[in-house]
N, C-alpha and C positions, 0 to 999 in steps of 0.2 A: 255432805260438808255444808254448815252450815253459814250464808254469808252475813258477815257485818260492814256496814257502812259508816267509814267517817266523810264526813263532808263540808265542805269550807262554806261557810257563810256568805260573806257580804260578796256579791254577784256571782254568789252561786244559787243561793235561798233566796235573796231579796236584790232587787236591782239598785243597788249603790251608788254605781254610775251616775245614775237620771238625778240622785239629790244631788251629786256634786257637778252635775253640767250647768244644774240650775243658780248653783252658789258660785260658781265660777264666770257667770256669766253675768251675777249681780255685783262681783266685786269688780269685774272690769268697769262695769257701768258707775258703780258708785264711785271708787277712784279717779274717771274721767272728768264725771261730774262736778266733781270736790277742785280737783286740780283746775278746771274750766279749759281742757285742750280735746281736742280731736283727734286721734292717735291713727295713723292708715294703718289698720290692722285687718284684714279681710275674714277673719274667723277668730273673736275676743275667747272661745271658751278653748281653740286651740291654744292660742295664744297665751294663756294663763295656766291651762294644762301643764305645756310645756315647760313654763317655770317648776311649777309645782314638782313635777316627775324630776327635774335637776336636782333641787331640794333634798327629797327622798331617796334621789341616788345617793347623795354626801352623808347624808344624816344620819347621826345613829340608831333614830327610831324610826326610819326609812318610812312612809305613809301615814306614821302618829305625829312627825314631826309639830309642834308649835305651829299654830295658823297665823300669829303676830307674824311671822318668818316671810309666810309667802306675802300679805302686807306690803311688808316693808321692799321685798326683793321686786314687787310688782311696781310698786312705787318708784323707784330708782329706774326701771325699765323703761315707765312712761313717760316720766320726764325727764329722763336725762341725767339726773346727780341725785343727792341726798338731801337740796333745799326745798322738796317737795311737801316736807314736814310741816313748813311755815305755813302751808295752803290749805291743808285740811283740817278737819274738826279734832282728829282723835284716831292715831293708828289702834289706839286700844280700842277705842269704840267699833270702828270698821272690823277690826278681829272678832272682839266678841258677838256681832252683829251675822258673820260668815260663817261664826262656831255655830250661829242658833239655826242657820239656816242648814247646816249639813246635819245638824239634828234630828232633822224633818223623819219620817216615818217612810222608809222605800218601799217600794210594792212587790209582791211575791215575784219571782221568775215565772217563766213558764212551764206549769207542767208540774211545780211545787208540792202545792195541796194534794193533788193526785196521785202523785209521786210518794207521799210518804203513807197516803192511806193504805195504799197498795202493799208498802211493803211492811206497814205492820200488821195487817191480815196474812201476811206470809210469813210472822215473827222474826222480822229482820230486825235486828238491834241496829239503831242508826244512833250514831255521837257525832257531836261537832268539834271540828277539830279549827281552830281560828289566834291569827295576830291581833285582833282587834280586842278589844273591851268585852271581855264574856260577861259583864251585868251589862251591859248595850246587847248585847247576842240575847240571853234570858230574854230581855224586855220584848224584843222583837220577835221573837218565837211566841210569847203571851199575845202579842198585840194580834199577830195574824192567826192566832189558835191552834198552833201547829206545836204547842210545847210538848203537847201529850204523846205524840211522835217521837221525840227524841229523849232516850236516856240519861245522856250528859253531855254538859260543854266546858271542853279546857282550850286553855291557849297556850301557845310554845310557837316559836320561831321558827320557821318550816324551812330548816336543813334534816340532809340527809340522818344525823346524829338523834335527831331527834324523833324521828321516826323510827330508827329502830328500835329507842326505848320503849315508844309506843307498841311496838311488833313485839315486843317482851312480854305486854301483857293482854296479846290473842289467845283466848283459849283454845284447847287443843280441838282438833276438826273443826278448825272454823276456816273459812274463806274471807280474808278481808281485803275492802275495796277503801279507795281514797278519792274522792270527785271534786275538781274544783274547775275555777277558771282561768289560774294561770299556769302556763306550764311550768317556767324557772321556779315558783313558791308554793304550787302543791303538786302537779305531776312528779317530773322528774325526778324530785327530792324523795318523794313517795317511794316511786317505784325502785328506784336503786336501793331503797330500804328492804323490796321485797313486795310490795303491795300491788294489786293489780289496780289499774288507774283509768278514769273515765275524767273528758276533757270537756267541759261544758262552757265553752266561749263564752263572755258577753260581751257590750256595746266597748267597754273598756281594754285597749291591749296597750300596756304598759310601755314607755319607750325601749325598755333595757329588753324587750321581748319583739319589736318591730324586725329586727333583721334576724333573730333566733331561727338555726333551721335544724330541728332534731334529726339526728339520723335516723331514729326508729320513732316515727309517727303514734302518736297515741291513740286510743279507742274515742272518736269522739260524737256528741249526740246536741240534738236540737233544742229537746226540750228533756224537764226532768222525769217528765211520765215515763220515757223508756226505759228511765233506773233497773226498775221492779225486772223488767224481761230478761237485761242486761244480768244480773247478779243471778239469775235464778236460770238461766240460757236455754231461756224459752224462744231466743231468735237471735239472730247472726246480724251483728253489727259490722257497719262498713270501718275500714282505715282510712282517714282521711289524710292525706297528706297537706298538712300545718307550716305557713310559713308565707 
């Protein structure tokens, strides 16, 4: 059986979370500076992130919702009402700057370059499956000089039905795997569709997964460099309880 790997991109191949942490810190500082207030907040990043995930949980575009919604809601929360608009230069201007900050190139995660290099040497076909912008993903693959390790980039909402459609495309005598950093968006929808899965947790654990207690813990790794040995059965991996 020939292994095929379908990998998530954000927070799996590269550390998108670090970029967003910087952006959330800037947004809080800029809003409070322009409003000339000092709200009592122990952890500004966590404060902004809680609002971010609250919006994402109910928005049709999930984490891809328009950035201006975060700016508007943050202004209302820290000032207490909608009158904050008269005290800042421009909601649109702050939103545009925030968008520029989150457009920064994230660094690769631990072991990604080595892992992809060994997978290519082993003739393992690697494909990217993402809910993000495929053009941005392709740009980051080129930026990090790892595009030659990847056969394709595709985007779809990560639900069981879409993974089932992907399964139907798998060549015979293949062993398809999925790797990702989110249990509810990567691991369990793929596993329910028949894929073997690898959980590569990142520094970002979304609110909707904090209380999630999986019945069957996934195979978990600490570095992407572990992936080749797993796919080719060269080492036994531990089963970590997640939650």
